[in-house]
Structures are given as structure tokens and as C-alpha cells.
N, C-alpha and C positions, 0 to 999 in steps of 0.2 A: 735398792738404789746403790748403783756402784759409784765409787769415788773416780773422779778424773785424774789420772796420772799426769804430773807436770814434771817429775823428776827434780823438783827443787825443795821438796820438804827436808827440813832440817839444815838448810843454807843459812847464812847469816841475811841475806837479802830476802829470803822467805820469812825468817822470824821478823824482820822489820816491816815487811808488807801485812802480815797477819796483824801483828799489834796495831799497825795504822788503822786497819779495817775494824778492828776491836773498839779502839778508843772513839771511832766515830759512828759505830753502829750497834754496839752491844750495850744496852742500858746497864746491865750488869757488871760491865768493866769499871774498876776503881776509878779511872780517869775519864769516863764517858762524859761527866758534867762538865770537865774543862774542854772537850771537843765536840762529840755529837750533841751534847746537851746545849751548847752555844750555837748550833747550827752549822758546825763544821762538818763537810761531807768529802767523801772520795769520789772523784770523778769517775764517769762509767768505764773510761780506758783503763783506769788503773785498778779496776775489779779483776782484770785479767793479770796473773802474776807475770807471764811472758811480755806484755806490753809495759807494765810497770818497769821490769827489769830493763826493756829496750831503751826506756826514757832515763832512767836514774843510775843504771850500771852497777858495779860493785861499789860497796861502802869503802872509801878511804879509811884507813886505820885511825881510830881515834875520832871518827866524825859521826854525826847522826842526822837524820832527816829532818829538815825545819822547813816550816812553811815561810817563804820569804820571796819577794818583798812584803807581803801582806800577811802579817801574823794572824789576822782575823779571817783570811781567805780560806778556801778549800785546799785539800792535796789535789793539785793537777799540774799538767805541763805549764811552765810559766810562773808557777808559785811554790818553787821548792829549791833547796841546795842542800849540800852536805856542809854541816856547820860544825864547829868546836863547841865545846861545853860552855866555853866563855862566850861565844857569840848566841848561843842557846839561851843563856841566863840573861844576857843583854836584850834579846829580842821577846823575853817573856813577859806576860802581863804582870804589873806590879801588884803587890799585897794590897788589897783593899778591903773595905767592910761596907755595911750597909746592904739594904734589901735588892739594891740594883747593881751592886759589884761594880761601881764606876770605874772606868778607865781614863777618860779624858778629863783634864781639869783646867780650870782658870787660876792663874797666880798673878797676885798683884803685890808689889813691895810699897808698903806705906811711906818709907823713908825716901825713895828714890824716884818713885812713880813709874818703875820698870814694871812690865806685864808680860805674860806669856801665856800660850795653850800648850799643854803638853798630854802626853800618854804614859810617860815612863818616870814616874816617881824616883826610881834609883839615879837614872841619868841626870834628871834635874837637880836632885840634891848633889850629886857628885860635882856638876857644873858649878854649882853656887856655894859649896861648901856647908851644906845644910844636912839636916839628920832625916833620912827617909822615914822614919818611925813618927817622926813629929809631923811630917807632911801628911802622913796617913791619919794620925792623930786630929788635925785640922779638917781634913776631908771628911773624918767621921764624928765631927763636932765634939771630940774630947778636948781639943785645944782650939784657942781662938786665933792665934797668930804664932808664928815661929820666925824668929829673928827678923821681924818686921814685915814678914811676908803674910798675906791672908790666901787661903786656897778654897775653891768653890768646885764641886763636881760638876762636869758637863755631861749630860746625856748624849749618848748617840742615837742615830734615828731608829735603830733597832729597839734600844732599851726605852727610847720615849714612846714607841707604839706599844710595847708591852706593858708599861707603866699606865697608859691611857686606857687599856682595855680590861 
């Protein structure tokens, strides 16, 4: 079997492309569980390095490939951007625990009656001057409340189906 020569091996964009494919398709990749293991795929078009490059172009200095606006979506046209590390951290899945690794949660303030649904513990905590670790503790049943707030995990459709089967 001969290798196809595309002239891009060793370039930054080639390395980004190969790592994207490996995270989504190679169960031996250290980050597979966070990508392919969650069902995130690379669209057929982007399996071709030249078409991938035609869509994303050169990586701006200091930027990384990000699935956006849908962080749970696939790598594909319309769901990507070049992002700073700060943007990537803000868009990342919050730390969580439990067998379902919940992301969405319901929050209710016993003192004010305020309630909210969210999927980003860090942003929720920052907005309300709370401790993200304590929110996670409530979601994992290690704490009952945090500064008057109670938290309850919400299963998304995919997790509910998996839990039922």
C-alpha cells in the first residue's frame, strides 16, 4: 500500500488535522473519551486534508481549533472557529462527577426563589460569586446546599437514553 502524497505533512495545519482525527477516531488516543467516546465525529469532508484546509485556512498565532457554537457538535463546516485559550476554557465542559458525567444542571436559590438551568458551572459560579467546587459538590451529593443554592443534575437526551438502556 503506498501513501498518498499531499505535501502538508509536518505543517501546523496537518498536525491540527491529524490530532482532530485521532481524538475522534482512535480509541487509544488519551483524549478519545472526551471526543470520539462522547460521539463527536469529523465530517466526511474534513477527512481530506485539502478540504479541511480550504475551510479553516492557516491557524492564527496563539489560536486553537474549537467546536463552536455547539461544543457537543461534530467537527464540521459551521461548527468551528479559531479560539484563544481563554475562549477554549470558557467553552469547555465543566468538571463533574458521577456515572453520567452530567453537564446541564438546575439551580434554585432557597433565599430568593431565583432559579436557572445551565451547563457551565464555572460561568454560573462567577456570575453569582459562588465556588465552582461547591457547586460540583452539590451535584455529586457531597454537599446539600451552597450559599442558599441547591443544584440538581439534568440529563440530556443522549445521557437519558444511555441510562435507560
